[in-house]
N, C-alpha and C positions, 0 to 999 in steps of 0.2 A: 386466422388462416394458417399460421405455423402449426397450431395444434391439429388442425384437420389434416395437413400434410403428414405430420408425424404419426397420427393414428393410422392413416392409410398405409404408410410405409411399414409400420409394425404389423398390421393385419396382413399385408402382402407377404412378409417373411414368415409369419405363422402359418399361413395357408400353403406357401411354397415348401416350407420345411417339412410339413406333413403331407404334401401333395394331395390336399383336399380330402384326406381320409377315405380314399377310394380303395377299399380293401386294405391290405397290410401296407403301411407306409414304407417307402424304401429309404432306410437309414444306412448305417455303415456296418450293421450286424452281419451282413453276408461275408465280411472279412474274417469273422471268427469261426472259420471252418463250417460255414452255414450257407453255401451257395444254393442249396435246395430251397431255402426260404423265398428266394426271388426267381429261381429258374427251375420250373418243373421237370425239365429234361435231365436234371442231376439226381433225380430219385433213383437210388440203387446203383449209382455210378461207381461208388467206392467199394473197397474190399471188406468193409464193415457196415453193418446196419447202425444208423446213428440216431440217438435221441438228443435233442437240443432244446433247452429252455432259455429264453431271454426275458429280462425285465428291464424296462427303460423308463426313466423319470426325468422330466425337464422342469427347471425353475422350482427348486425345492421350497423357496420362500413365498411362492404364489399359490393361492387357492385355485383348485380346478385346473392345474397345469396339465399339459399333455402327458400321458403315460401309456405304455404299451407292454403287453405280455404275450409271448408266443410260446407254444409247445409243439414241437415237430418230431416226427419219426419217419425215417425212410430206409429202405434196404432192398436187396434182391429177392425176388420171388421165384425166379427161374434163371437159367443160364443167360438169357437175353432180356429179361423183363425186370423192372423195378416198380415199387409202389411206395406211396407215402401218405401221410396225413398231417395237416397243420390245424391247430386250434389257436385262436387269437382273441384278445380283448383289447380294444383301443378306445381311449377316452381323451377328449379334448374339449374342456369347458362344458357347455351344455349338450354337446353332441358326443355320442359314443356308438360303438359298433362292436358286435361279436360275430364270430364266424367259424366255419370249418371248411377245409379244402381237402379233397381226396385226389390223389395223383396216380397216374399210370405212365410209365416211361418204357421205351424200347431202345435197346442198345445194339448197334451193329458194329462188329469188329472187322477191320480191314488189315490186320497185322500180318506181316510176313512170317512171323513165328510167335511163340507163346510169350516172349518177353518184351516185344515191341508194343507200345501203346499206340493204337490208331483206331479210335472209337468215335462213331457218330451216333448221337442219341437224340431221340424225340420224346417229348413229354407233354401231357395235357392234364390240367387240374380243373375239377368242377367244384365251385364254391357256393355255399349258402351263407348269406350275410344278413344279419338283422341290425338295422340302424335305429337309434333312438334320439329324440330331440326333446329335452326337458324344458318346457315353457313355463313352469310353475313360478319362476322368479323374474320373468321378463317384464311384468307390468307393476312391479313394486314401486317404481318411481312415480306412478300415476299417469304416465304417458299412455296414449291410446293408439293402437294400430289395428285396423280391421282384420288383418290376416293372422293375428296372434290371439289365440284363445286365452293364454295366461294361466290356465288352471289344469293343464293336461300334460302328459308325457306322450308325445307322438311316436308311433312305432311303425316300421315297415320292413319287410324282408324281401330280398331279391336273390336271384340266381345269376351266376356269371362264370365265365370260363377263361383260363389262362392257357396258353400253349407256347411251345418254343423248341429250340434245338440247341445242342451243344456238340462241340468238336474238340476232342482231346487227342493231340498228336505229340507223343514223346513229352517234351518240356513245355509245349505250347497249348493254350486252350482258348476257346471262344464260345460265348453263349449269346443267344438272341431270344427274346421273349416278348410276347404280346400279352399284356394283362388287361383284364376286363374287356375281352374281345366282343362280347355280346352287348348291343345297345340296350340298356336297362335303366329305367327311371326309378329313383327312390321317391315315392309319393309322400314325402315329409315336408318339403319346402314348397315353393310356389310353382305355378304352372310354367314359369320361365326357366326352371331347372333343366339343364341339358340331360339327355339320356345317353350321351356319349362320354363314358368314363375311361376310354381306351388310353393305354400308356404303353410305350415301347422302351425296352431295355436292351442294351448291347454291351457285353463285357469281353475284354481281351486281356491276356496276360502271358507271361513267360517266366520260367524259373531257371536260374543258373547258379553255378557255384559247385563246391565240393561237399558232398553229403556227410563226409567225416569232419568237416570244419564248419562251414556256414553256407546256407542257401539264401538267395535273394530272389524276390518275386515282385517285379513292377507290374502294375495292371491299371486298366482304365475301365470306368463304367460311365456310359452315356445314357441319359434317360430323357424322354420327352412326352408330354401330354398332348394328345391329338387336338382336343377341343380348344384348349387355352393356348397352345403352342409354347408352353413353358418348357425350357430346356436347362439341363444341368449336366456337369461332368465331374466325375471323381478321378483324381490322380492319386494312385496308391503305391506304397512300397512296404513290403514285409520282409523280415529276416527270420530264418529258422536256425536253431542250434540243437543238434541231437545230443542227448545226455544219456547216462546209464539208466535213469528211471523213465525216460521218455523224451520229450522235446520242449524246449523253450522257444518262444517266438514273440515278436513285437512288430508293430506296423505303424504307419503314419498315412493318413488320408486327408486330402484337401478337396473340398467340394466348392464349386463356383457355378452360379447360374449365368445364363446368357441374357436374362431379362433383369431389369431393374425397376425400382420405384423412385419417384421424385419426391423431394422434400426441400423445405426452405432452410438454408444455413446462412445466417447473417444477412438475410434479405436476398440471397442468391439461390436460385433453383438448382439443386444438385441431385444427381442420380446415384443410387446405391444398389449394388447387386448382392444377392445372397452369397456369402462365403464363410466357411468355417473349417476348422482344423480338428482332426480326430486322431489322437494317439491311442494305440491299442496294445495291451500286453496280455499274454496267455501262456498256459502251460498244459501239456498233455502228460499226465502221470498214469502210467500203465494204460488202462482203458478209460480213464476219466479225463475230462477237459474243463478248464476254468479260464475265463477271459474277462477282462475289464476294459470298457470303452468309455472314453471321455471326449466330449465335443465342445468346442468353444467357438461361439459365433463372433465374428469381427465386423467392424463398421461403425459409423457415427451414430446410427439410430438402432437401438436395441431395446427389447422389452424390459430387461434388467441385466445385471451383470452375472446372473447365475448361468451355470453351464448345464450340460446334458450328460447324465450318467447311465451306464448300462452294464449289467453283468450277464454273462452267458455260462450256463452249466451244461455239461454234456457227458454222455457215456457211449462208448462203442461196443456193439454186441455182435456175436457170431462172426468174429473176424477170421479171415483167411490170411495166410502168409502173403507178404508183399510180392506181387507177381511180376511187375514190369520193371525193366531197367530204365528208369527215367526219374527225373526230379519232378514228382507230381504228387504233392501232399494230399490233394483233394481226392485222389484215386487210390494210391497205395496206402 
């Protein structure tokens, strides 16, 4: 019984950590100057076009551990419009997915003058995703399951849409996004699979301090999955230091779920919620950016003691001079 409880708990955290692989999982990479990755309304919001590559790997000592790579580009295409594209490859055990997202965003300015930031943005992303399920190793133990072929790699492709809005006012920002808005079933699993993959994201943050000394950016990200009612919140803090060559920055993120899984601990049924801490360090050197992200899962029941590592590489293109008198690193 203890083993069954423990396996269920580990599987719960694996699925929650990756949010069931419904499109691009929401990790902490948005904090590496990459809000466009989760909020389509941020396409073209900055004064530079941005190229960002992320590579994430979990549990280095485990075979078929989850890993994710993303490549994104976004920038302005006119005074009020932005566009972007995201390519991603996500693998988790026997399941994997690849996809592309194309984004269009529209930015409305309500500023009193040219140096005040007061921008309302709307964005929509259309995505095409291919999911794969490798069943070729499922029946090696000799067990029989009538719904498993055991000799094929199942494939299915589906279309979905993300849309959202962002508001940037001086040193304050807020983003709201609906991901996987269209009900779409991936015909890989059983007939009991839900066709509701919808997820809601809400981000808020504020930047304060002296630009010549140090800037501080507390922020929150709340996310929930409609069908399963899974909920989690990120509590973040970043600090920026301007240097002669560019900018140094570091951050700390704490994620906690509102839902827990039960397991036996010394004969007592105990509940454990997902929670992990993510320190981040990064540097902007001229037009180049590098960041390293490390996540450590906490709790009594874990798959192993390994952590989660991610690097982000970026380059800013076609930059215009900083326009607004605000503490707004994502825009200026």
